[in-house]
C-alpha positions, 0 to 999 in steps of 0.5 A: 123145448119143454121144461125138464124135470129134475131127473131129466136135468140130472140125466143131461148133466151126467151125459155131458160130464161123461162125454167131456171125460171121455173126449180127452184124446184119441185113445180115450175116444177109441176106448169109449167107442169100443166099450160102448159097443161091447155093452150095446152090440146092436150099435155097429157104428160104435165099433166102426167108430172105434176102429176108424179112431184107431186109424186116426191115432196111427195117422197122428203118430206117423207125423212124429215117426221115422218117416214124416219128420224128414219130409214135412216141416214141424209147423206142417206136422202140427197143423195136420195133427190139429186137423185130425184132433179137431175132427175126432173131437167134434164127432165124439162131442156130437155122437157120444151123448146120442149113444149114452142117451140110447143106452139109458133108454134101453135100460128103462125100456122107454125112448128118451130121445126128446132130450137130444135137442139139449145136446145140439144134435141135428134134426136129421139124426134125432129122427133117425133114433126114433126110427131105429127104436121102432124099426130096429134097422141096424144098417139104416142107423149105421148109415144115418150116423155115418151121414150125420158125423161126416156132415158135422165135420164138413163146415167146421173142419173140411170147409174151415178157411184155415184148415182148407188153406193150410191143410186140405189144399196143401201139397203134403195133404194132396201128396198123401191123398194121391198115394192113398197113404191115409187109409182106414185099416182093419187089422187081424191078429193073424197078420192080415190087413183089410180096409179101404183107401181115403181118396178125395177126402174133401168130398162129403159124398166120398167120405160118406161112401167110404164110411158105408164101405168100411161098415160093410167090410167090418160086419162081413160075417167071416171077417167080423170075429177077427176084427173084434178079436184084434180090438179086444186083444190089442190096446190102442197106443197110437203106434203102428206097432199095435198091429205091425207086430202081427204082420208076417213081414215087418216094415222099417217104419217106426211110430211113437206112442200117442200119449208120449208124443202129443199134449192134451188139446183143449177144444172150444165148441163154436156157435152150433148150427144144425147142418140138416136145416140148410144142406140137401140130404142126397138120396144116394147117401141113404142108399144102403148098397155100396160097391167095393171097386178095389180089393178089401184085402190090403196086406200086400198093398200095405207092404207096397205102400210102406216100401214106397214111403221108404223109397221117397224118404231115401230119395229125399235124403239123397237129393237133400230136398227141402221139406214140404 
């Protein structure tokens, strides 16, 4: 890397400070992604990230809500929370400097992507930012960012020996994965819920495919305004009441507020490795077209899954089963 000018050193330092400030917790990340999208509406991925981050917060708060404390041991719930939190933190740590550098480039109308290596981002995504600057292919950039971020968390989180043993191969995780309780939902203020289920979360290709399907749902010309209205009108708290208040039928499930429930976690970045240097980039990942194998309108499905959770909880109490 060539020596930086004084101005470039200041740009890098400022972006690092901004990233650290916004990477505090799930709520600050969610708000940062959405705020960025409103200022840079061509970067669709940022809106997608804000909506997926909302789901991450709801899943975290579910762990201390009205259902899971009766089903899962405290240590299991803590481990699941730390897994959600670690993955969210790593993605933001990687991508937010990219977003801020792009925003700065648009202001001065000159690409500054030669500074990307100072933020330890993959060669793959560095190349994609240059391509986007010259070609303005929004869908390609969205797909590239999905590919990059899922690869970013694959080794440090999904394949990490501790997370792998205690979370992704655990009975509670497989239980959730099988029943599709861990779903990515896009609510509307009209009381409808759209989205897709997370099935086979350990598979890198399946996570990438899910991201592409979610992007397709989010940018649907008819639905996009409703999703944006929800995000604009509804502050993210981590509680499922954020969107269940809009449902025509309320569920019995209660989830707390994130900042009243969980502490701020101090993360450490371990030795950086560029995933794109040693991992084969599957051509299927880059293919833009994806198919929805299941309905994207999930309102009735959501009621059904909520009822299933209540039924499982009732059975657990009746049989006095041990927590997982």
